[in-house]
C-alpha positions as CSV (number, residue, x, y, z in Angstrom):
1,M,0.1,0.2,0.2
2,K,1.1,3.7,-0.7
3,Y,1.1,6.2,2.0
4,N,0.1,9.7,0.6
5,H,2.0,12.0,2.6
6,D,0.4,15.5,0.9
7,L,-2.4,17.3,2.5
8,T,-5.7,18.2,1.2
9,D,-8.8,20.3,3.1
10,D,-11.4,18.7,0.7
11,S,-14.3,18.4,3.1
12,A,-15.7,15.5,1.4
13,S,-12.6,13.2,2.1
14,S,-13.7,12.2,4.8
15,L,-15.6,9.9,2.9
16,L,-13.5,8.2,1.5
17,I,-12.4,5.6,3.5
18,N,-15.8,3.8,2.6
19,D,-15.9,5.3,-0.9
20,S,-12.9,5.2,-2.2
21,I,-8.8,4.5,-1.6
22,I,-6.7,4.9,1.2
23,T,-3.5,6.3,0.8
24,H,-3.4,8.5,3.6
25,Y,-3.3,9.3,7.4
26,D,-3.0,12.5,8.9
27,S,-3.3,11.5,12.8
28,C,-3.5,14.6,14.7
29,L,-3.1,14.4,18.4
30,S,-5.3,16.8,20.1
31,S,-5.0,17.6,24.3
32,D,-8.4,18.6,26.1
33,R,-6.4,20.1,29.0
34,A,-9.4,20.4,31.6
35,S,-10.2,16.6,31.1
36,S,-6.3,15.6,31.1
37,V,-7.3,12.9,28.1
38,T,-5.3,12.5,25.1
39,A,-7.3,12.1,21.8
40,I,-6.3,10.4,18.5
41,T,-8.3,12.3,15.5
42,L,-8.1,11.3,11.6
43,D,-8.3,13.3,9.5
44,N,-7.2,14.8,5.6
45,Y,-7.3,11.7,3.4
46,K,-5.8,11.5,0.0
47,C,-5.6,9.3,-2.7
48,T,-4.4,8.0,-6.1
49,D,-4.8,5.9,-9.1
50,N,-2.1,4.1,-8.1
51,D,-2.9,2.8,-4.7
52,V,-4.8,0.1,-3.6
53,H,-8.8,0.0,-3.9
54,L,-10.8,-1.0,-0.9
55,D,-12.0,-4.6,-3.1
56,Q,-8.9,-5.6,-2.8
57,G,-8.7,-5.5,0.4
58,S,-9.5,-8.3,3.1
59,S,-12.8,-7.3,4.9
60,V,-13.1,-7.8,9.1
61,M,-14.0,-11.0,8.9
62,G,-11.3,-11.5,7.1
63,S,-8.8,-9.9,9.0
64,S,-9.7,-11.2,11.8
65,L,-9.3,-14.9,10.5
66,N,-6.1,-13.8,9.9
67,L,-5.8,-12.4,13.2
68,V,-6.8,-15.4,14.8
69,N,-4.4,-17.5,12.4
70,A,-1.5,-15.4,13.2
71,I,-2.5,-15.9,17.0
72,M,-3.3,-19.5,17.5
73,G,-0.1,-21.9,17.3
74,T,1.2,-24.4,19.4
75,G,0.5,-22.1,22.3
76,I,-2.5,-24.0,22.5
77,I,-1.3,-27.3,22.9
78,G,0.9,-26.3,25.9
79,L,-2.1,-24.3,27.7
80,P,-3.3,-27.3,29.7
81,L,0.2,-27.8,31.1
82,A,0.4,-24.0,32.1
83,L,-3.0,-24.3,33.7
84,H,-0.8,-26.6,36.0
85,L,2.1,-24.8,36.1
86,C,0.2,-21.7,37.3
87,G,-2.6,-23.4,39.3
88,F,-6.3,-23.9,37.4
89,W,-7.6,-20.3,38.9
90,V,-4.3,-18.7,38.6
91,G,-3.9,-19.8,35.0
92,L,-7.6,-18.7,34.4
93,L,-7.2,-15.2,35.6
94,F,-3.9,-14.7,33.7
95,S,-5.5,-16.2,30.4
96,V,-8.4,-13.7,31.0
97,L,-6.1,-10.5,31.7
98,I,-3.7,-11.4,29.0
99,A,-6.3,-11.7,26.6
100,Y,-7.8,-8.4,27.4
101,L,-3.9,-6.9,26.9
102,T,-3.2,-8.1,23.8
103,C,-6.5,-6.8,22.5
104,F,-6.2,-3.0,24.0
105,T,-2.2,-3.2,22.8
106,M,-3.4,-4.7,19.3
107,H,-5.4,-1.5,19.0
108,I,-2.9,0.8,20.6
109,T,-0.7,-0.1,18.3
110,I,-1.8,0.8,15.2
111,L,-2.9,4.0,16.3
112,C,0.6,4.7,17.2
113,G,1.4,3.9,13.9
114,L,-1.6,6.4,12.7
115,A,0.1,8.5,14.7
116,T,3.7,8.4,13.8
117,Q,2.5,7.7,10.0
118,T,4.9,4.2,10.0
119,F,2.9,1.3,9.1
120,S,5.5,-1.7,10.5
121,L,6.2,-2.4,14.1
122,V,9.9,-1.6,13.8
123,A,9.8,1.5,11.8
124,L,7.5,2.4,15.1
125,C,9.9,1.2,17.7
126,E,12.4,3.7,16.0
127,K,10.1,6.5,16.1
128,L,9.5,5.9,19.5
129,I,12.9,4.7,21.2
130,G,15.9,5.6,18.3
131,R,17.4,3.3,16.1
132,V,19.1,0.9,17.9
133,G,15.7,0.1,20.1
134,S,14.5,-0.3,16.2
135,H,17.5,-2.7,15.9
136,I,17.2,-4.7,18.6
137,V,13.1,-5.1,18.6
138,N,14.0,-6.3,14.6
139,F,15.8,-9.2,15.8
140,I,13.6,-9.8,18.6
141,I,10.8,-9.9,15.8
142,F,12.6,-12.2,13.4
143,F,13.9,-14.6,16.0
144,H,10.6,-15.1,17.4
145,T,9.0,-16.4,14.2
146,A,11.7,-17.9,13.0
147,G,11.4,-19.4,16.2
148,T,7.3,-20.0,16.5
149,A,7.2,-21.5,12.6
150,V,10.1,-23.6,14.2
151,S,7.7,-25.5,17.0
152,Y,5.2,-25.8,14.0
153,Y,7.3,-27.8,12.4
154,L,8.2,-30.1,15.2
155,L,4.8,-30.3,16.3
156,L,3.7,-31.4,13.3
157,G,6.2,-33.9,13.3
158,D,4.8,-34.9,16.8
159,T,1.4,-35.4,15.0
160,L,1.5,-36.4,11.2
161,P,4.4,-39.6,11.0
162,G,2.0,-41.6,13.0
163,L,-1.0,-41.0,11.1
164,L,0.5,-41.5,8.1
165,V,1.8,-45.0,8.8
166,L,-1.3,-46.1,10.0
167,V,-2.6,-45.1,6.2
168,F,0.8,-46.4,4.4
169,P,2.0,-48.7,6.6
170,N,4.2,-50.0,3.7
171,V,6.3,-46.8,2.8
172,A,8.9,-46.6,5.5
173,F,9.7,-42.9,4.5
174,L,6.5,-41.7,6.5
175,A,7.7,-43.4,9.3
176,D,10.4,-40.9,9.5
177,R,9.7,-37.2,11.6
178,R,12.3,-35.8,10.1
179,N,11.2,-36.7,6.0
180,V,7.5,-35.9,7.2
181,I,8.7,-32.4,7.9
182,L,10.3,-32.1,4.6
183,A,8.1,-33.2,2.7
184,F,5.7,-31.0,4.0
185,G,7.5,-28.3,4.4
186,L,8.7,-27.9,0.7
187,L,5.3,-29.4,-0.8
188,C,2.9,-27.5,1.1
189,T,3.8,-24.5,3.4
190,F,6.9,-23.3,0.9
191,P,4.8,-22.0,-1.8
192,L,2.1,-20.6,0.4
193,S,5.5,-18.6,1.8
194,L,6.1,-16.5,-1.4
195,S,3.3,-14.4,-1.2
196,R,4.1,-11.0,-0.5
197,S,0.8,-10.0,0.9
198,T,-1.8,-11.6,3.8
199,A,-4.8,-10.5,2.1
200,K,-4.0,-13.8,0.4
201,F,-3.8,-15.8,3.1
202,V,-7.8,-14.7,3.9
203,K,-9.1,-18.4,2.5
204,W,-6.2,-20.0,3.9
205,S,-7.0,-18.7,7.3
206,A,-10.4,-19.5,6.9
207,I,-9.6,-23.1,6.4
208,S,-7.0,-23.2,9.4
209,V,-10.0,-21.8,11.8
210,L,-12.3,-24.5,10.2
211,L,-9.7,-26.7,11.3
212,L,-9.1,-25.4,15.1
213,M,-13.0,-25.7,15.2
214,L,-12.4,-29.5,14.3
215,M,-9.7,-30.2,16.3
216,L,-12.0,-28.2,19.4
217,L,-15.1,-30.4,18.8
218,G,-12.7,-33.5,18.5
219,V,-11.3,-32.9,21.9
220,L,-14.9,-32.2,23.5
221,I,-16.3,-36.0,22.2
222,R,-13.1,-37.8,23.1
223,V,-12.4,-35.8,26.8
224,P,-15.8,-37.5,28.2
225,Y,-13.8,-40.8,27.9
226,Y,-10.7,-40.1,29.7
227,L,-12.3,-37.7,32.3
228,P,-11.9,-38.7,36.0
229,A,-14.4,-39.2,38.7
230,R,-15.3,-35.8,39.9
231,Q,-14.2,-36.1,43.2
232,N,-10.9,-37.0,41.4
233,I,-10.6,-33.9,39.9
234,D,-7.9,-32.0,41.4
235,L,-7.3,-28.1,40.2
236,E,-4.3,-27.1,41.7
237,V,-3.5,-24.0,43.5
238,V,0.3,-23.8,43.5
239,P,2.5,-21.4,45.3
240,V,4.4,-19.1,43.5
241,S,7.7,-20.5,42.4
242,E,9.6,-20.4,38.7
243,D,6.8,-23.0,36.9
244,M,4.1,-19.8,37.2
245,F,6.4,-18.0,35.2
246,K,7.0,-20.9,32.7
247,G,3.1,-21.0,32.7
248,L,2.9,-17.5,32.2
249,A,5.3,-17.8,29.4
250,I,2.8,-20.4,27.8
251,I,0.0,-18.3,28.3
252,S,1.4,-15.0,26.6
253,L,3.0,-17.3,23.8
254,S,-0.8,-18.5,23.0
255,F,-2.2,-14.7,22.5
256,G,1.1,-13.4,20.5
257,C,0.7,-11.8,17.0
258,S,2.6,-8.9,17.3
259,Q,5.0,-9.4,14.2
260,N,1.7,-9.6,12.1
261,L,-0.5,-6.7,13.4
262,F,0.5,-4.2,10.7
263,G,0.9,-6.9,8.1
264,V,-3.1,-7.6,8.6
265,Y,-4.2,-3.9,9.1
266,T,-2.8,-2.5,6.4
267,T,-4.3,-5.0,3.9
268,T,-7.6,-4.4,5.7
269,R,-10.2,-3.2,3.7
270,N,-11.3,0.0,6.2
271,Q,-9.2,1.0,8.0
272,K,-11.1,3.5,10.4
273,P,-9.7,2.9,13.9
274,S,-13.2,1.7,15.0
275,N,-13.2,-0.7,12.8
276,W,-9.7,-2.5,13.5
277,L,-10.5,-2.4,17.5
278,L,-13.9,-4.7,15.9
279,V,-11.3,-6.7,14.1
280,C,-8.7,-7.1,17.3
281,F,-12.3,-7.9,19.4
282,M,-13.6,-10.3,17.2
283,A,-10.2,-12.3,16.9
284,I,-9.5,-12.3,20.5
285,A,-12.6,-13.6,21.4
286,I,-12.4,-16.2,18.5
287,A,-9.0,-17.3,20.1
288,F,-9.7,-17.1,23.8
289,T,-12.7,-19.4,23.6
290,V,-10.7,-22.0,21.3
291,N,-7.7,-21.8,23.8
292,I,-9.3,-21.7,27.1
293,V,-12.0,-24.8,26.1
294,F,-9.0,-26.9,24.7
295,A,-7.3,-26.1,28.0
296,V,-9.6,-26.6,30.7
297,M,-10.8,-29.8,29.5
298,A,-7.3,-31.1,28.5
299,Y,-6.2,-30.3,32.1
300,M,-9.2,-31.7,33.5
301,C,-8.7,-35.2,32.0
302,F,-4.9,-35.3,33.1
303,G,-3.8,-32.8,35.3
304,K,-0.4,-33.5,37.1
305,N,0.4,-35.3,34.0
306,V,-0.1,-33.1,31.4
307,Q,2.9,-33.0,28.7
308,A,4.0,-30.1,26.7
309,N,2.4,-31.2,24.2
310,I,-0.7,-32.3,25.6
311,L,-1.6,-34.4,22.2
312,L,1.2,-37.0,23.5
313,N,-1.4,-37.4,26.9
314,F,-4.0,-39.7,24.8
315,P,-3.7,-42.6,23.3
316,E,-1.9,-43.7,19.9
317,N,-4.9,-45.8,18.8
318,D,-7.8,-43.6,19.4
319,P,-9.8,-43.0,16.7
320,G,-10.8,-39.2,17.6
321,I,-7.4,-38.2,18.9
322,R,-6.0,-39.3,15.5
323,L,-9.0,-37.0,13.7
324,V,-7.9,-34.0,15.8
325,K,-3.9,-34.7,14.9
326,L,-4.5,-34.7,11.6
327,A,-6.7,-31.5,12.2
328,L,-3.8,-29.9,14.0
329,G,-1.3,-31.1,11.1
330,L,-3.2,-29.2,8.4
331,F,-3.2,-25.7,10.8
332,M,0.6,-26.0,11.8
333,V,0.9,-26.3,7.6
334,L,-1.4,-23.4,7.2
335,T,0.1,-21.8,9.5
336,I,3.4,-21.4,8.9
337,P,3.5,-18.7,6.1
338,L,2.2,-16.4,8.5
339,C,5.3,-16.8,10.5
340,M,7.2,-16.1,7.1
341,H,5.7,-12.7,6.4
342,P,7.1,-11.0,9.4
343,C,10.5,-13.4,9.6
344,R,11.1,-12.4,6.2
345,E,10.3,-8.8,6.5
346,A,13.0,-8.8,9.7
347,V,15.5,-9.9,7.5
348,M,15.2,-7.4,4.9
349,L,15.4,-4.8,7.8
350,M,18.6,-6.2,8.5
351,F,20.4,-5.9,5.2
352,G,18.9,-2.9,4.3
353,I,16.7,-4.0,2.0
354,N,13.2,-1.7,1.4
355,I,10.8,-3.7,2.7
356,N,7.8,-2.0,0.9
357,N,8.9,-2.2,-2.7
358,P,11.7,-4.8,-2.6
359,T,12.7,-6.7,-6.3
360,K,11.5,-10.2,-6.9
361,K,15.5,-10.9,-6.6
362,Q,15.2,-9.7,-3.2
363,H,12.4,-11.3,-2.3
364,Y,12.7,-14.2,-3.8
365,T,16.1,-15.0,-2.2
366,V,15.3,-13.7,1.3
367,T,12.3,-16.3,1.6
368,V,14.1,-19.0,0.2
369,G,16.9,-18.3,2.5
370,V,14.9,-17.5,5.8
371,F,12.5,-20.7,5.0
372,L,15.4,-23.6,4.6
373,V,16.6,-22.0,7.8
374,V,13.6,-22.4,9.9
375,L,12.9,-25.7,8.0
376,Y,16.5,-27.0,8.9
377,F,16.3,-26.3,12.7
378,G,12.4,-27.8,12.4
379,A,13.6,-30.9,11.0
380,T,16.7,-31.7,13.3
381,L,15.0,-30.3,16.5
382,T,12.8,-32.4,19.0
383,S,11.8,-30.5,22.0
384,L,8.8,-29.0,21.8
385,G,9.1,-27.9,25.9
386,K,12.1,-26.0,25.8
387,V,11.2,-24.5,22.5
388,F,8.5,-23.3,24.5
389,D,10.4,-22.1,27.3
390,V,12.7,-19.8,25.3
391,I,9.9,-18.4,22.7
392,G,7.3,-17.9,25.3
393,G,9.6,-16.8,28.3
394,F,12.2,-14.6,25.9
395,S,10.6,-13.0,22.6
396,T,7.0,-13.0,23.1
397,T,7.4,-11.0,26.5
398,V,9.7,-8.8,25.2
399,L,7.8,-8.1,22.5
400,G,4.6,-7.2,24.4
401,M,6.8,-5.0,26.7
402,F,7.4,-3.0,23.1
403,R,4.0,-3.3,22.0
């Protein structure tokens, strides 16, 4: 999207948000001294024929689904463990608090971008904390998105090989998790990762959310078979300890999406702040509902025995859980490209490449390079729990602090 910095006094320009092309936001900070309240007002919009038309952007629902796809990931698998580490009731309280803060800060981040005329998290940080700070944030974005994509591949390796062996028992190639990760990475996620715009992910995000719902439905259907007697369900209350902070890190990971905000926002059709707030609210509402229902049901089943990957707690021969694993594996395949988008931009910024208009050679070279690095670590690492600790405890928390 092109942002025109010329101003206009056209009184009809305020209608351009709904009726024409959005290219410029003249964001004015005004302070009401009597009430000491600072407000952000938007006016002076201008368009040119070369800019993105409204019918090429995503709708509210489409942008919400893109955000849900960016939010949801391996964090949901670790949430039952987080409830165990934090204690059931404290874990639920943390989940509500983090969901609220995430929705609030997603909205505020975009308003800050409008106010400073910056449309990437790194550029915004440069405006607010200087060039050194922006370089630090850019590296953390790279580390976080690359690490998240690696964790998706690890989860893919935990779920799909066992299912594929059942379907193709005589194909030894599919029994090796590394082979499965490489095959799905090269044949499925790589082509999707080549896209320049997140607007093209809308249909895939819709499929991803559908897979999430199928996964949740499968868990809800099978969990009653594993629930202990009511009197044996222990809703833990634990003392403050290092483990509680590990649980908090996993919960933070399950709602983190700072790196995707501007990518989703700039491809949203109606870019009014009120419309963006609706996008944020819908995305968080969907993500929170899926996260909490899944976490509570799984925790009640296994309590203190939950693993970092909760699906490993279920028997391998359960047909319902097999379908859940299949849905989760396909969800991971469709979610990785949304991680690759900000990861690629972070690498471009490291090498001084213009992220708004890279050449085809630059775009494909960086995409292939980043993808191969992520795929290598995804195929060689095996500990999902340690990845949770590193991503959730470090990069997600630091990104949330800057946001």
